[in-house]
N, C-alpha and C positions, 0 to 999 in steps of 0.2 A: 513451582512452587511459590508460594507467597513470599519466602524470603528471597528468592531470586528477583521476583517482580520488584520486591522493594529496592532491591540493590539497583536494578538497572534503572528504575526513575531517578533514584539520588544520584546515579554516576551521569546521566543525562542533564540535569538541571545544570542551568548556567552555562550551558554550553550548547552546540549545535551538533547534529548527527545528519547522516544521508540515509534516506530510505531506497532501497532499490525493490521494484516490482517487476517479475518477469511474466511474459505472456507467451503462452503456444498455441499455435492454431494447427490442429490436425485434420488433414484432408485424407480420409481413408481410400479415396479413388487416386489410384497411383502411388499410394504411401507417402503422402508429402507430409512434411513438418516445416512450419516457419514460427520462428523466435525472434522476440524482442524485447527489451527492457527500457524501463524508463526510471528516472532517478527524481528525487526532491529533496529538499534540505528543510530540517526542522529545527527550530530553536526553542527550547524550554527554558523560560526564565527561572527566577527565585521561587521555587516551589517550597513552601515550608513542609517540615517532618510531619506537622498534623495533617496536613492534606495528602500526603502520600499515606499516611497510617490509615486515615478514613477511607480512602480510595482501596486500599488493599483489604481492609475488613469488609467493604462492600461486595467482594467478589467480581466487579466489573473488568478487573485486569484478566480474568481468565481468556484463555484462547486468542488473546491480542498480541501480535508481533511487537516487541518491545513494550510490553505490558500496558498499553493504552489504545484508545481509538480516538482518533483525531477530533473528530466531529462532537462527540461525547464530552471530552475534556475541554474543547472549546465552549461548548455549551454551557459547561460548569463553571466557567471562567478561570480556566487554568492560564497562566502567563506563556501562551504559546503561539509563537509566529511560523511562517513557512514561505518558503519560495518554490513554486512549481504546482504542479497539479495535485489538489488536496485528495482527488479520488486516487492518485497513484500512491499516497501516504495510506490510504485506506484499503488498497489491495487490487484496484483495475484501472489503469492510466486512462481513463475516458476522455480526455482532451486529444490524446494522440491515437487512441485505438482506431477509429472509424477511418481515418487516412491512412494509417498502416495496414489495414486489411484491404482496403481498395487499391493500395499500390502493391501489395504483395500478390493481389489477384491480377491486376494487370500485367504484372512481370512473369507471372506464372499461370496462364490461363487454364482452367480446367477442361479438358478433353474428355468427352464422353461422359459427362456429368450426369445426364438424365435431365427430366423436366425440371427439377427441383434446385439444381445446382448444388450449393452446400446444404 
């Protein structure tokens, strides 16, 4: 709810936090499942109370892990910096995903996958 979102944003300001994103590749053939995760570090600077209040009032925090969307808040000028893949922070680690999929399939070739593979 709004109060919890406000609490989270206040708790994260002037400090850093780690964002973890998990990915699971399900292959119905052979009932295979492959998982991996990636992490990134996010630092939120001195975010004034009035900025937090306006953001909470806007409702843009709804449905967001940590009550914020990185790209949206960077574009809004919030004092945010990060180390790692910004896509990991937003929910899908795109920098590592293609390599991980290729390596996973190389190590676990699909047998009898048919003409379309995956």
